[in-house]
N, C-alpha and C positions, 0 to 999 in steps of 0.2 A: 477443498483446496484450501491451502492457506498461504499467507502475502508475507515475506519478511524482505525488508526495503533496506537495502545497504548502500545504494550507490546517490550521486551526488549531481544536480542537475537543476538547471533554468529554464527548462522549457516551460509553454505553455501546454495548462490543463486542455485536456480534449473529450467532448462526451462520449459516450458508448456507442451514440448511431454514427460516430465518423468512423469506427473500425467495422462497419457492417456485422453489428452483431458478433465479432470474436473477441470474446470476453477475455480470453487468455492474452491477447494483444494489447486489450485496452488496460488491462491489471499490471502487466508489463510497463507499459509505457507511464500510464500516472502514478502508479506506486509504488514502482521498483525504479526507474530511472529517474522519476521527480519524487522521489524519498525525501530529501533534503526539506521540499517546501511544508512536509507535516511534521518534524521535527518538533514536537512542543502543543500539538495541538492534541483536543481531545475525542476519543471514539465518536462521539456525537458528532463533530467537526470533520472528522475524517468520513464517517458513513454519507453524511452529504452529498460527496461527491462521488462515493463508491457506486450509487445508483445500482447496486444489485442487496437484497436483504444479507445481514449479519446473522449467522445463527449464532455463533460463541466466539470469544475471544479469550488468551491467555498469555501472560506477561513469559519472556524469556532471558534469558542469561547465559550468555556463553563465552568461556576462554579461550576458545578456538579461533586462530587467525588473531588475537587480539581481543580484549573486552567487548562484548557488544551487549545491550540491554534495548528489549524493545517489545513489540507486542506482534503478536502472530493474530489474525483475522481469518474467522473459518466462514466461507460463504456458501 
């Protein structure tokens, strides 16, 4: 699974336990819907909230739909 967050939202963080072990819903809510919170944070800071071991990560640059630079996190 790879995470690429594009949206902005000021919703509060929710723990994995609040999603009844639904990791997809957890990832979408905390890391896509709340992506703006993680701008400027390090991988180490993001991994504390992730609650799922990070296997690898890579930088991303794309010109599709406007310029976007970010990181894909593989869990």
